[in-house]
C-alpha positions in Angstrom: -12.2 -31.2 -36.5 -11.1 -29.2 -39.5 -10.4 -26.1 -37.3 -8.2 -28.0 -34.8 -6.2 -29.5 -37.7 -5.9 -26.0 -39.3 -4.7 -24.6 -35.9 -2.1 -27.4 -35.6 -0.8 -26.6 -39.1 -0.5 -22.9 -38.4 1.5 -23.6 -35.2 3.9 -25.9 -37.1 4.3 -23.4 -39.8 5.1 -20.6 -37.3 7.6 -22.9 -35.5 9.4 -23.7 -38.8 9.5 -20.1 -40.0 10.1 -18.4 -36.6 12.8 -20.7 -35.3 14.1 -21.7 -38.6 17.8 -22.3 -39.1 19.1 -19.9 -36.4 16.6 -20.6 -33.7 18.4 -23.4 -31.9 21.9 -21.8 -32.0 20.4 -18.6 -30.7 18.6 -20.5 -27.9 21.9 -22.3 -26.9 23.7 -18.9 -26.9 21.0 -17.3 -24.7 21.2 -20.2 -22.2 25.0 -19.9 -22.1 25.0 -16.1 -21.5 22.3 -16.5 -18.8 24.4 -19.2 -17.1 27.5 -17.1 -17.2 25.7 -14.1 -15.7 24.2 -16.2 -12.9 27.6 -17.7 -12.1 29.1 -14.2 -11.8 26.2 -13.1 -9.5 26.7 -16.0 -7.2 30.5 -15.3 -7.0 29.8 -11.7 -6.0 27.3 -12.8 -3.3 29.9 -15.1 -1.7 32.6 -12.3 -1.7 30.5 -10.0 0.5 31.8 -9.6 4.0 29.4 -10.8 6.7 27.5 -8.0 8.6 28.6 -7.6 12.2 27.4 -5.1 14.8 30.4 -4.1 16.8 29.0 -1.2 18.8 25.4 -0.1 19.4 24.6 3.6 19.0 24.8 5.6 22.2 21.4 7.1 21.6 19.7 3.8 22.0 19.4 2.8 25.6 17.3 0.2 27.3 14.7 1.5 29.7 13.9 -0.4 32.8 10.2 -0.9 33.7 9.5 0.1 37.3 8.1 -2.7 39.4 5.2 -0.6 40.8 2.5 -2.8 39.5 0.9 -4.1 36.3 -0.9 -0.9 35.2 0.1 2.7 35.5 -1.8 6.0 35.2 -1.1 9.7 35.7 -2.5 11.3 38.9 -4.7 13.7 37.0 -5.3 11.4 34.0 -8.4 9.4 33.1 -6.7 6.4 31.4 -4.4 3.6 32.5 -1.7 1.9 30.6 0.6 -1.1 30.6 4.0 0.1 31.8 5.6 -0.5 28.4 3.1 1.5 26.4 4.4 4.8 24.9 1.8 6.8 26.8 3.0 5.4 30.1 6.6 6.3 29.4 5.6 9.9 29.0 4.2 10.1 32.5 6.6 11.8 34.9 7.7 9.5 37.7 6.4 11.8 40.4 2.9 11.7 39.0 2.6 8.0 38.3 -0.1 6.0 40.1 0.4 2.2 40.0 -2.3 -0.5 40.2 -1.7 -4.2 40.9 -4.7 -5.3 38.9 -7.0 -4.1 36.1 -10.0 -4.2 38.5 -8.1 -1.8 40.8 -7.4 0.6 37.9 -11.1 0.5 36.8 -12.2 1.1 40.4 -10.3 4.4 40.3 -12.7 5.4 37.5 -10.1 5.3 34.7 -10.6 3.6 31.4 -8.0 1.6 29.4 -5.9 3.6 26.9 -7.0 2.9 23.3 -3.5 3.3 21.9 -2.0 0.7 24.2 -1.9 -2.5 22.3 -3.5 -5.4 24.1 -5.2 -3.3 26.7 -8.3 -2.5 24.8 -8.6 -6.1 23.6 -8.5 -7.3 27.2 -11.3 -5.0 28.2 -13.5 -6.2 25.3 -12.9 -9.8 26.1 -13.7 -9.2 29.8 -16.9 -7.4 28.8 -18.0 -10.3 26.6 -17.4 -12.8 29.4 -19.7 -10.9 31.8 
């Protein structure tokens, strides 16, 4: 018990010496300056004009997905893609082969593209079901 009481006395002594006579006025001053600064920041935030997009850049254009099927592959390729995958968009329209189902694409001895998000997961889940 003597050690706890000694620790309490040390804390009280530090508070009396550290804060002393100027501690409370300094604390009040610090709170006042912080409040003023926060008030100024909130006024600046309200003065900002709202962001508005008036015209889209001409370089960005929406690409339509052809309605040839659910899966696409290149004539000489060994993988098939969803039509929206980046690899499918690189296939020239003249060399595109479309499949209505995944079974049809697999029957053509092609495998799903690994970089086409969602396609590889579908194959894994189908294999675990069998």
